[in-house]
Each structure stands twice: as C-alpha cells, then as structure tokens.
C-alpha positions as CSV (number, residue, x, y, z in Angstrom):
1,M,2.9,8.7,17.0
2,I,6.3,7.5,15.7
3,R,8.1,8.1,12.4
4,M,10.7,5.7,11.0
5,T,11.6,6.5,7.4
6,M,14.2,5.7,4.9
7,T,14.5,5.8,1.1
8,A,13.3,2.7,-0.5
9,A,16.1,0.4,-1.7
10,M,16.7,0.3,-5.4
11,V,16.9,-2.9,-7.4
12,A,18.8,-5.7,-5.6
13,C,19.8,-9.0,-7.1
14,C,19.9,-12.0,-4.9
15,G,23.1,-13.2,-6.6
16,A,24.9,-10.0,-5.6
17,A,23.6,-10.1,-2.1
18,F,24.8,-13.7,-1.7
19,A,28.2,-13.0,-3.1
20,G,29.5,-11.8,0.3
21,G,28.2,-14.9,2.0
22,P,24.7,-16.2,2.9
23,N,22.5,-14.4,5.4
24,N,22.1,-16.0,8.8
25,G,19.2,-18.4,9.1
26,P,16.7,-19.1,6.3
27,D,16.1,-16.2,3.9
28,V,13.5,-16.9,1.2
29,I,12.9,-14.4,-1.6
30,C,10.9,-14.4,-4.8
31,G,13.8,-15.0,-7.1
32,E,11.8,-15.2,-10.4
33,L,8.3,-14.6,-11.8
34,H,8.9,-16.9,-14.6
35,D,5.5,-17.3,-16.4
36,S,1.9,-16.4,-16.4
37,A,-1.5,-17.9,-17.2
38,Y,-4.7,-16.4,-18.5
39,Y,-8.0,-18.3,-17.8
40,G,-10.6,-16.0,-19.5
41,Q,-13.2,-13.8,-17.9
42,T,-16.5,-14.1,-16.1
43,G,-18.9,-11.2,-15.4
44,G,-16.4,-8.6,-16.6
45,I,-13.5,-9.9,-14.6
46,H,-10.3,-11.4,-16.1
47,A,-8.5,-14.2,-14.2
48,F,-4.7,-14.7,-14.2
49,S,-2.0,-16.4,-12.3
50,V,1.8,-15.9,-12.2
51,G,4.5,-18.5,-11.7
52,T,7.1,-17.9,-9.0
53,T,10.5,-19.3,-8.0
54,S,11.7,-19.1,-4.5
55,C,15.4,-18.8,-3.6
56,N,16.8,-19.4,-0.1
57,M,19.6,-16.8,0.4
58,G,20.2,-18.0,3.9
59,D,22.7,-20.5,5.4
60,T,19.9,-22.7,6.8
61,P,17.2,-24.8,5.2
62,A,13.7,-23.3,5.3
63,D,10.7,-25.4,6.3
64,W,8.5,-26.5,3.3
65,Q,6.1,-28.9,5.0
66,G,2.9,-29.5,3.2
67,E,-0.2,-30.4,5.2
68,T,1.1,-28.4,8.2
69,A,1.3,-24.8,9.2
70,N,5.1,-24.8,8.5
71,H,5.4,-23.8,4.8
72,P,5.5,-20.6,2.8
73,V,2.5,-19.0,1.1
74,I,2.8,-17.2,-2.2
75,S,1.1,-13.9,-3.0
76,Q,0.4,-12.8,-6.6
77,T,-0.9,-9.4,-7.7
78,I,-1.1,-7.3,-10.8
79,W,-0.4,-3.5,-11.1
80,R,-1.1,-0.8,-13.7
81,Y,0.8,2.2,-14.7
82,D,-1.6,4.7,-16.3
83,N,0.5,6.6,-18.9
84,S,-2.0,9.4,-19.3
85,L,-2.2,10.2,-15.5
86,G,1.3,9.1,-14.5
87,R,-0.3,7.0,-11.8
88,L,0.5,3.5,-10.5
89,T,-2.3,1.5,-9.1
90,Q,-2.9,-2.1,-8.0
91,V,-5.6,-3.6,-10.1
92,G,-5.8,-7.3,-9.1
93,I,-5.2,-9.7,-6.2
94,G,-5.8,-13.3,-5.7
95,H,-5.7,-15.8,-2.9
96,V,-2.4,-17.1,-1.7
97,K,-0.9,-20.3,-2.9
98,H,0.0,-22.7,-0.1
99,S,3.2,-24.5,-1.0
100,F,3.6,-28.2,-0.3
101,A,7.1,-29.4,-1.4
102,A,10.5,-28.1,-2.4
103,L,12.8,-29.0,-5.2
104,Q,16.5,-28.2,-4.9
105,E,17.4,-26.2,-8.0
106,N,19.8,-23.3,-8.6
107,A,17.7,-20.7,-10.4
108,C,19.3,-17.7,-8.6
109,G,22.8,-18.9,-9.2
110,L,23.6,-19.1,-5.5
111,G,25.2,-22.5,-5.5
112,C,22.6,-24.9,-4.1
113,S,24.0,-26.8,-1.2
114,N,21.5,-29.7,-1.5
115,N,21.0,-29.7,2.3
116,G,17.3,-29.6,1.9
117,G,14.6,-32.1,0.8
118,W,10.9,-32.3,-0.1
119,D,10.1,-30.7,3.2
120,S,12.7,-28.0,3.3
121,L,14.5,-25.6,0.8
122,G,18.2,-25.9,1.2
123,S,20.7,-23.1,1.5
124,G,21.2,-21.4,-1.9
125,C,18.5,-23.6,-3.5
126,S,15.5,-22.6,-5.5
127,D,12.0,-24.1,-6.0
128,P,9.7,-23.3,-8.9
129,Y,5.9,-23.1,-8.8
130,G,4.6,-22.6,-12.3
131,A,1.6,-20.3,-13.2
132,G,-0.5,-23.4,-13.6
133,L,0.3,-24.6,-10.1
134,N,-0.1,-21.1,-8.6
135,G,-3.5,-20.9,-10.3
136,Q,-4.7,-24.3,-9.1
137,Q,-7.8,-23.3,-7.2
138,S,-7.8,-26.2,-4.7
139,G,-4.5,-25.0,-3.2
140,L,-5.4,-21.3,-3.0
141,G,-6.3,-19.9,0.5
142,P,-7.7,-16.6,1.8
143,R,-5.3,-13.7,2.2
144,S,-7.1,-12.6,5.4
145,E,-6.0,-15.7,7.2
146,I,-2.3,-14.9,6.9
147,N,-0.3,-12.8,9.4
148,A,2.3,-11.6,6.9
149,F,4.6,-10.2,9.6
150,T,4.9,-13.5,11.6
151,G,4.2,-15.9,8.8
152,D,1.5,-17.6,10.9
153,F,-1.8,-18.9,9.5
154,A,-4.6,-21.3,10.4
155,W,-4.3,-24.8,9.2
156,P,-6.1,-26.2,7.4
157,F,-7.0,-23.0,5.6
158,S,-10.6,-22.0,4.7
159,S,-11.5,-23.1,1.1
160,D,-8.9,-25.8,1.2
161,G,-9.5,-28.1,-1.8
162,Q,-12.4,-26.0,-3.1
163,S,-12.7,-25.1,-6.8
164,G,-15.2,-22.9,-8.6
165,N,-15.7,-21.0,-11.8
166,T,-13.0,-19.6,-14.1
167,I,-12.1,-16.6,-11.9
168,Y,-12.6,-18.2,-8.4
169,K,-9.7,-17.4,-6.0
170,R,-7.3,-16.4,-8.9
171,I,-5.9,-12.9,-9.6
172,Q,-9.0,-11.0,-10.6
173,V,-8.7,-7.9,-12.8
174,P,-11.8,-6.0,-13.9
175,V,-12.0,-5.6,-17.7
176,S,-12.3,-1.8,-17.1
177,Q,-8.8,-1.8,-15.6
178,I,-7.0,-3.2,-18.6
179,D,-6.1,-0.6,-21.3
180,T,-3.7,-1.4,-24.1
181,D,-2.3,2.1,-23.8
182,D,-1.1,1.4,-20.3
183,D,1.7,-0.7,-18.8
184,Y,1.3,-3.7,-16.5
185,Y,3.4,-5.5,-13.9
186,A,3.2,-8.6,-11.8
187,E,4.3,-8.8,-8.1
188,G,5.1,-12.0,-6.3
189,A,5.8,-12.4,-2.5
190,Y,6.7,-15.2,-0.2
191,V,5.5,-15.2,3.4
192,I,7.4,-17.7,5.6
193,K,7.7,-17.7,9.3
194,D,11.3,-19.2,9.3
195,D,12.6,-15.8,8.0
196,V,11.2,-13.8,10.9
197,P,13.5,-14.7,13.9
198,F,16.5,-13.6,11.7
199,G,15.0,-10.4,10.4
200,N,15.0,-11.7,6.8
201,H,11.3,-11.0,6.1
202,F,11.5,-7.6,4.4
203,N,13.1,-8.7,1.1
204,N,10.6,-11.3,0.0
205,V,8.9,-9.3,-2.7
206,S,9.8,-9.0,-6.4
207,W,8.1,-7.7,-9.6
208,R,8.2,-8.2,-13.4
209,A,6.8,-6.3,-16.4
210,M,3.8,-7.8,-18.3
211,N,3.0,-7.1,-22.0
212,H,-0.2,-7.3,-24.0
213,H,-0.8,-10.5,-25.9
214,G,-4.1,-10.1,-27.7
215,S,-6.5,-7.3,-26.7
216,Q,-6.5,-7.7,-22.9
217,V,-4.4,-10.8,-22.1
218,L,-1.2,-10.0,-20.0
219,Q,2.0,-12.1,-20.1
220,V,5.2,-11.6,-18.1
221,T,8.2,-10.2,-20.0
222,G,11.6,-8.8,-19.3
223,P,13.7,-9.5,-16.2
224,T,12.4,-10.1,-12.7
225,I,13.4,-7.2,-10.4
226,R,14.2,-9.0,-7.1
227,E,13.7,-7.9,-3.5
228,T,11.8,-4.8,-4.5
229,P,8.1,-4.2,-4.1
230,A,6.1,-3.1,-7.2
231,I,5.5,0.4,-5.7
232,Q,9.1,1.2,-6.7
233,I,7.9,1.1,-10.3
234,W,6.3,4.5,-9.8
235,Q,9.6,6.2,-9.1
236,D,11.4,4.2,-11.8
237,R,8.8,5.5,-14.3
238,D,8.7,9.1,-12.8
239,P,11.8,10.3,-10.9
240,S,9.7,13.1,-9.4
241,V,8.0,10.5,-7.2
242,N,9.2,10.3,-3.6
243,I,9.3,6.8,-2.0
244,T,9.5,6.5,1.8
245,T,9.7,3.3,3.8
246,V,7.9,3.3,7.1
247,D,8.4,0.5,9.7
248,V,5.9,0.1,12.5
249,P,8.0,-0.4,15.6
250,G,8.3,-4.1,16.4
251,E,6.0,-5.0,13.5
252,G,5.6,-4.7,9.7
253,R,6.5,-2.3,6.9
254,F,4.6,0.2,4.8
255,V,6.0,2.0,1.7
256,V,4.5,5.3,0.7
257,A,4.8,7.0,-2.7
258,S,4.0,10.7,-3.2
259,K,4.2,13.2,-6.0
260,S,2.9,16.6,-7.1
261,V,1.8,17.6,-10.6
262,D,1.7,21.3,-11.7
263,L,-1.6,21.7,-13.4
264,G,-1.0,25.4,-14.2
265,G,-2.9,28.4,-13.0
266,G,-1.5,28.1,-9.5
267,T,-3.0,24.6,-9.0
268,W,-1.2,21.3,-8.2
269,R,-2.5,17.7,-8.0
270,Y,-1.1,15.6,-5.2
271,E,-0.8,11.9,-5.6
272,Y,-0.2,9.2,-2.9
273,G,0.1,5.4,-2.8
274,V,0.2,3.6,0.5
275,Y,1.5,0.1,0.2
276,N,1.3,-2.4,3.1
277,Q,4.2,-4.8,2.5
278,N,3.7,-7.1,5.6
279,S,2.1,-5.2,8.5
280,H,-0.5,-7.3,10.2
281,R,-1.7,-4.2,12.0
282,S,-2.7,-2.8,8.6
283,A,-3.9,0.8,7.9
284,A,-7.3,2.3,8.6
285,S,-6.6,6.0,7.8
286,F,-4.3,8.3,5.8
287,S,-4.0,12.0,6.6
288,V,-2.1,14.8,4.8
289,P,-1.8,18.3,6.3
290,A,-3.8,20.4,3.8
291,S,-6.8,22.7,3.6
292,G,-8.9,24.3,0.8
293,T,-8.5,21.1,-1.3
294,S,-10.7,19.8,-4.1
295,N,-11.2,16.9,-6.6
296,H,-10.5,14.2,-4.0
297,G,-9.8,10.7,-5.3
298,F,-9.4,7.2,-4.0
299,Q,-8.8,3.8,-5.4
300,D,-8.5,0.4,-3.7
301,V,-8.4,-3.2,-4.9
302,D,-11.2,-5.7,-4.5
303,Y,-11.0,-8.8,-2.2
304,H,-13.0,-11.8,-3.3
305,D,-14.1,-15.4,-2.7
306,S,-14.3,-17.5,0.5
307,I,-14.0,-15.6,3.7
308,D,-12.1,-12.8,1.9
309,D,-15.4,-11.9,0.3
310,N,-16.6,-10.7,3.7
311,I,-14.1,-7.8,3.6
312,S,-15.9,-4.6,2.9
313,G,-15.4,-2.9,-0.5
314,T,-16.7,0.5,0.8
315,D,-14.5,3.3,-0.6
316,W,-12.8,5.6,1.9
317,T,-14.2,9.1,1.7
318,A,-12.3,12.3,2.1
319,A,-12.9,14.6,5.0
320,E,-11.2,18.0,5.5
321,G,-10.9,19.7,8.9
322,G,-8.4,20.7,11.5
323,S,-5.9,21.8,8.8
324,S,-5.7,18.2,7.4
325,L,-7.3,16.1,4.7
326,S,-8.1,12.5,5.8
327,W,-9.4,9.3,4.3
328,S,-10.4,6.5,6.6
329,T,-12.3,3.3,7.3
330,S,-13.3,1.7,10.6
331,V,-10.7,0.2,12.9
332,E,-10.8,-3.5,13.8
333,A,-12.5,-2.9,17.1
334,V,-15.4,-1.5,15.3
335,N,-15.5,-3.7,12.2
336,T,-13.1,-6.7,11.8
337,N,-14.0,-6.8,8.1
338,A,-13.5,-3.1,7.4
339,N,-11.7,-2.1,4.2
340,A,-8.3,-1.7,5.7
341,I,-5.0,-1.5,3.7
342,R,-4.1,-5.1,4.5
343,W,-0.8,-6.8,3.7
344,G,0.3,-7.0,0.0
345,T,-2.1,-4.2,-1.1
346,M,-1.7,-0.6,-2.1
347,Y,-4.5,2.1,-2.0
348,N,-4.3,5.4,-3.9
349,F,-5.3,8.9,-2.8
350,W,-5.2,12.2,-4.7
351,F,-6.5,15.8,-4.5
352,D,-6.0,19.3,-6.0
353,S,-4.7,22.3,-4.1
354,N,-3.7,25.9,-4.7
355,S,-0.7,25.6,-2.5
356,A,2.7,24.8,-3.9
357,P,4.5,21.6,-2.9
358,T,6.8,21.1,0.0
359,T,7.7,18.1,2.1
360,G,6.2,17.2,5.5
361,D,4.6,14.3,7.4
362,A,1.5,12.3,6.5
363,T,-0.1,10.1,9.1
364,I,-1.0,6.4,8.7
365,G,-3.5,5.4,11.3
366,L,-3.3,1.7,12.1
367,F,-6.2,-0.7,11.9
368,R,-5.4,-3.2,14.7
369,S,-4.8,-2.0,18.2
370,G,-1.4,-1.6,19.7
371,S,1.3,1.1,20.4
372,P,1.9,3.3,18.5
373,S,-1.6,3.9,17.1
374,S,-0.1,5.6,14.0
375,V,3.1,6.2,12.2
376,L,4.4,9.1,10.1
377,A,5.6,9.1,6.5
378,S,7.7,11.9,4.9
379,V,5.8,12.9,1.7
380,I,5.4,15.7,-0.9
381,M,2.4,17.8,0.3
382,P,1.0,21.3,0.0
383,S,2.8,24.1,1.8
384,A,1.0,25.7,4.7
385,E,-1.1,28.7,3.8
386,E,-1.2,31.9,5.9
387,E,-4.2,31.6,8.3
388,C,-7.0,34.0,7.5
389,T,-8.4,34.9,10.9
390,A,-11.5,36.7,9.4
391,D,-12.7,33.6,7.5
392,L,-14.8,31.8,10.1
393,A,-17.8,30.5,8.3
394,E,-18.6,28.4,5.2
395,P,-18.1,28.8,2.3
396,F,-14.4,29.2,3.3
397,G,-12.3,31.3,1.1
398,T,-14.9,34.0,0.8
399,L,-15.6,36.7,3.4
400,N,-19.2,37.8,3.9
401,L,-21.7,38.6,6.7
402,Q,-21.7,35.0,7.8
403,D,-18.1,35.4,8.9
404,V,-19.0,38.6,10.9
405,F,-21.9,36.8,12.6
406,A,-19.6,33.8,13.4
407,Y,-17.1,36.2,15.0
408,L,-19.8,37.9,17.1
409,A,-21.1,34.4,18.2
410,L,-17.6,33.6,19.4
411,F,-17.3,37.0,21.1
412,N,-20.6,36.6,22.9
413,A,-19.6,33.1,24.0
414,G,-16.4,34.4,25.5
415,S,-14.3,32.2,23.2
416,P,-10.5,32.7,23.2
417,K,-10.7,32.7,19.4
418,A,-12.4,36.1,19.6
419,D,-9.5,37.6,21.6
420,L,-7.6,39.4,18.9
421,A,-6.3,42.6,20.6
422,A,-4.4,43.7,23.7
423,P,-5.0,43.4,26.5
424,F,-5.2,39.7,25.8
425,G,-7.3,37.6,28.2
426,T,-10.1,40.1,28.1
427,L,-12.7,40.6,25.4
428,N,-13.7,44.1,24.7
429,L,-14.5,46.5,21.7
430,Q,-10.8,46.5,20.7
431,D,-11.2,42.8,19.8
432,V,-14.2,43.7,17.6
433,F,-12.3,46.5,15.9
434,A,-9.4,44.2,15.3
435,Y,-11.6,41.6,13.7
436,L,-13.3,44.2,11.5
437,A,-9.8,45.4,10.4
438,D,-8.9,41.8,9.4
439,F,-12.2,41.5,7.6
440,N,-11.7,44.7,5.6
441,A,-8.2,43.7,4.8
442,G,-9.4,40.5,3.2
443,C,-7.7,37.1,3.1
444,P,-4.2,36.6,1.7
C-alpha cells in the first residue's frame, strides 16, 4: 500500500503557464468550454453537450489524425453543488467525442506558431469544437474503450456512426438531479496519447459554471477555469473541504475531497468525493478508519448506451468491521463490468459519527490488477475512540449478558482475546475477574 499525496493545484491559466516558455513536447489542455447545447428530455433524462477548445501549450505539434487511433478524445460531464447540503456531486456523463481535424487558432493567447495542419495542432495553437459538434451522436464513442492514462483506444470505436433518440450518447442528467436552488458546472477534458511521454497528461481538465435558463435548462456562464478538475469547486465553495491528490505509482491520478460537518449534540457528518482523473486501473473500494457509524450514503453517476450500458449500476454498499467503514464493488478479475470509479468520474460517500474530526489515511482499493493494489489518501475522518474491551457482542455500544457469554466463549476456546490479566499467556480466573471489572466499569 503506497501513499503519494499533495494539495490540489489552485486555478492555473494556460497563458500564465506558457509565459515562461512552452512545455517540452505536445501539451494539450482544455482551454475553453465556450458554449453548451440542450436537446430536450426522454424518459425523465435531460440531454446536453458542451463545446470545448483545445490549446497546445507544448513546443511540438500534437497528432489530430481522424480515422486513425492518433487523435484526442473529448470528455464532457456536468456537476451539481447542492447548496442545502454543501455537497458536490457529478450528475451527468456522456460518451467521448472523437476529434478528426485541427484548426490553427489562438484562443488561449499563446501565440500560435502555425506549425500544425488539419492532422496536427501546432505549438501554441487552439482548435474549437462547438457544442453542436461535441453533441453529434455519430462521432461519440464509449468511455469504457478509452485508456485515459495512456490515451490508447480501439479504432474504429464501438457505435461509430450510430445515432439514436434525443439523449443517445450525449451528457445525460436525470430530471431529479436538476434543482433551480442549486448550482451547476461543466467539466471538459482532453485525452491524448502524445502528452504521455512528456508527462503532460495531468493538466488536461478544466471547468466552467452553468446557469439556469428556463426551468431546468443549463447554459455555460462565466470564465473557464483551466487545468483544474471540477472537484476543486467543492473547496472553492467551502474552504473547510480538504483536497488531496493521489497518484498511483507509474499510472494515473485520483483526487479526493473530504469534509466534516458538526451536526450538534456530539455528532458529525463526514463527506467524501473520490474523483478518478485518468487512472485506467480505476477504483473498486474506499475505506475510512471508523467504527460505530450510521446514516451511510453513496452516490455514483450512470453509464449509458452502446457497450457502456453493460457497466453495472449497482450501488456500493457500506460495511463496517475491523475498525473501518468500507464501500466496494467487484474487482475486474471478478466482473469486468463492475461499477468501478472509472476515469473522469467522481463517486460520493458519507456517514455520521459520534467521534470528532481529525486527519488520517483513507484507502482506495484499485479495480484492475497490479502493484500496488491500493493507495492511501489523507482525509478528514473520525478520531479513534478508546477501545471498550467488555463490548464483545451485538448490539455494540451496549453492555449486556450477551457480552458476558461472548467473553466466556472466548475463554473456553483459549482465545488470546480473553487474556486480560497477568500472568499473560495463561488463562485463569484472574482473567475472568478482569473482564467482569471492565464490564462493571462500563464503556467510555
């Protein structure tokens, strides 16, 4: 188990980054989310798309070859900040747009060198894909076919050229997830293999606010916040939120948000968001050191259409034991279509606890095989409670005869857990008396 953490970068502007000179190799970012489109709804699902402009911050042209496996793909997602709960969630994803040609514009103000062409994006140059183009169903392919860490994908992609009803393959947001009292955001990301050899594939994500036009129609507004994943919005809206970046050694990146809310009466709610920016290994579990918790919660985002429709939508369930609270799905070796936290998505977890907040390590278990099998993220979590040695049977937190019977069963079985008094290593009546003393003293 390995931990690699750092505080998430604050807002970075591609122009400022370029001012000191271009980065080595191609370096494609989402420079603008410049427009959005609404297509209506079918079956209680709204359909959207968002226009994106790429900017090459590198000193080398980036491949943009349509009809081959050497072009970027574009991810579009929609996020919700629930003002009543103070919670950020991801509420809609669509298939990725497969790019096919590049213009040589200067949207990021980097000074386009014009050393590109239709099949490459030149150094400092930009290329716009409007919302209409990014919502064109025939050019949208499954997210599950993309390795977001390497930029590789199968060509031709599944569902190439296919169209369907209003919501088919576009960003799908359930009607229930749009509330005019809440705030919404769009995130755009470029995945391109040319960035990878130069280590330039961790800054490809940007976001922009959306406003309400009509009752439930969302349109982009305000500036694009470049090179920053949308999970950063949570901390921007609530400075008490902790953001931690976790890199899987030799692989992709997760970003984890955590916070605690004092509910009064000695109770706190703990909130977490686990965002997979570009890890192909993905996440199959999330564990927080905690015990005696309640009101467990979970929210994911729904995959849809073509082969992505095969991905399970089964919610992760909470399980408490071994002094930790865990949510999980199957690993890939058990179910290739399990509901893992795949690239470009964030899942939420929450629970209540009677323990005050501190900081410690949560564990992200990885979906695909490899070493390490898990990584650690520094989060806000409940402080450890003093162990109650007399509380051995359910319902935990209450001492009764069931706890005494449980101790006697351990004693009769010769369990080391029954060895409570000197001389240690030998079970005798002193251990029984020690247990009864703990029982009569009650739990802290």
